[in-house]
N, C-alpha and C positions, 0 to 999 in steps of 0.2 A: 626330457622334462624341461631342460633349460630352453630348448627351442620353442616349446609350447608356451612357457612363461614369457619369453621374449616376444612371441607373436601376440600374446594377449596384451602386453604392455604397449606394443606398437599400435595395436588396434584401438586400445583405450585412448592413447594420445591422439590418434586420428579422429576419433569420435569427439573428443574435447575440442580440438581445433575446428572441426566442421561445425559443431554446435555453436561455439562462440561466434563464428563468422555468420552463421545463419541468424542468430539472435541480433547481432549488430545490424545486419542487413534489414531485418524486419523492423527494428526500432527506427532506423533511418527512414525507411519507407513510411512508417506510421507518422514520424515527425513531419515529414514533408507533405504527405497527402491527406492526413486526417486532422487537420487543424480546425476545421469548421468555420462557420461564419459567426457574426455577432449574435444573431438570433439563437443559434444553438448554444452559445455560451450563456446567454441570458436564461434560456430554458433550463440548462443544466444547473446553474446557480440557484434558480428558484426551486427546482425539485430537491436539491440538496438542503436548502433552507427549510422547506416543508418537512423533509424527513427529520431534521434536527428538532424542529418545533414539535412534531408528533411524538418523538421519543421523549422530549422534555415533558410534554403534557402527560404522557403515560406514567412517567417515573418522577414526577415533580416532588412528591413527598420524600422519596428515597434520596433524590439528588440534594434537596435542601438539608436533610438530616446529615448526609455525608459531609457536605460542605461545612455546616456549622460545627459538627462534632470533630471531624478529623482535621480540618484545616484551621478554622478559627479557634478550636479548642487547644490546639498545639501552640498557636500564637499567644493565647492568653496565659498559657503555662510558662512561657519564656520570661515573664516578669519576675 
């Protein structure tokens, strides 16, 4: 039983070490190779802004109510 447990612990340690090394390698590769050019950054920012605007327009009433009631309501009660 002890040998089996020791084998399992060693196997788990090896998997953790290999996984962290693999993740670090992939992140380094992504950082170096997938930076993109200026046009990709501009398009990405525009798409993100369009998504935020779309969500805001869909939930405008709920967002305004939340901000006024929860945030400014608490600020007014501090006086």
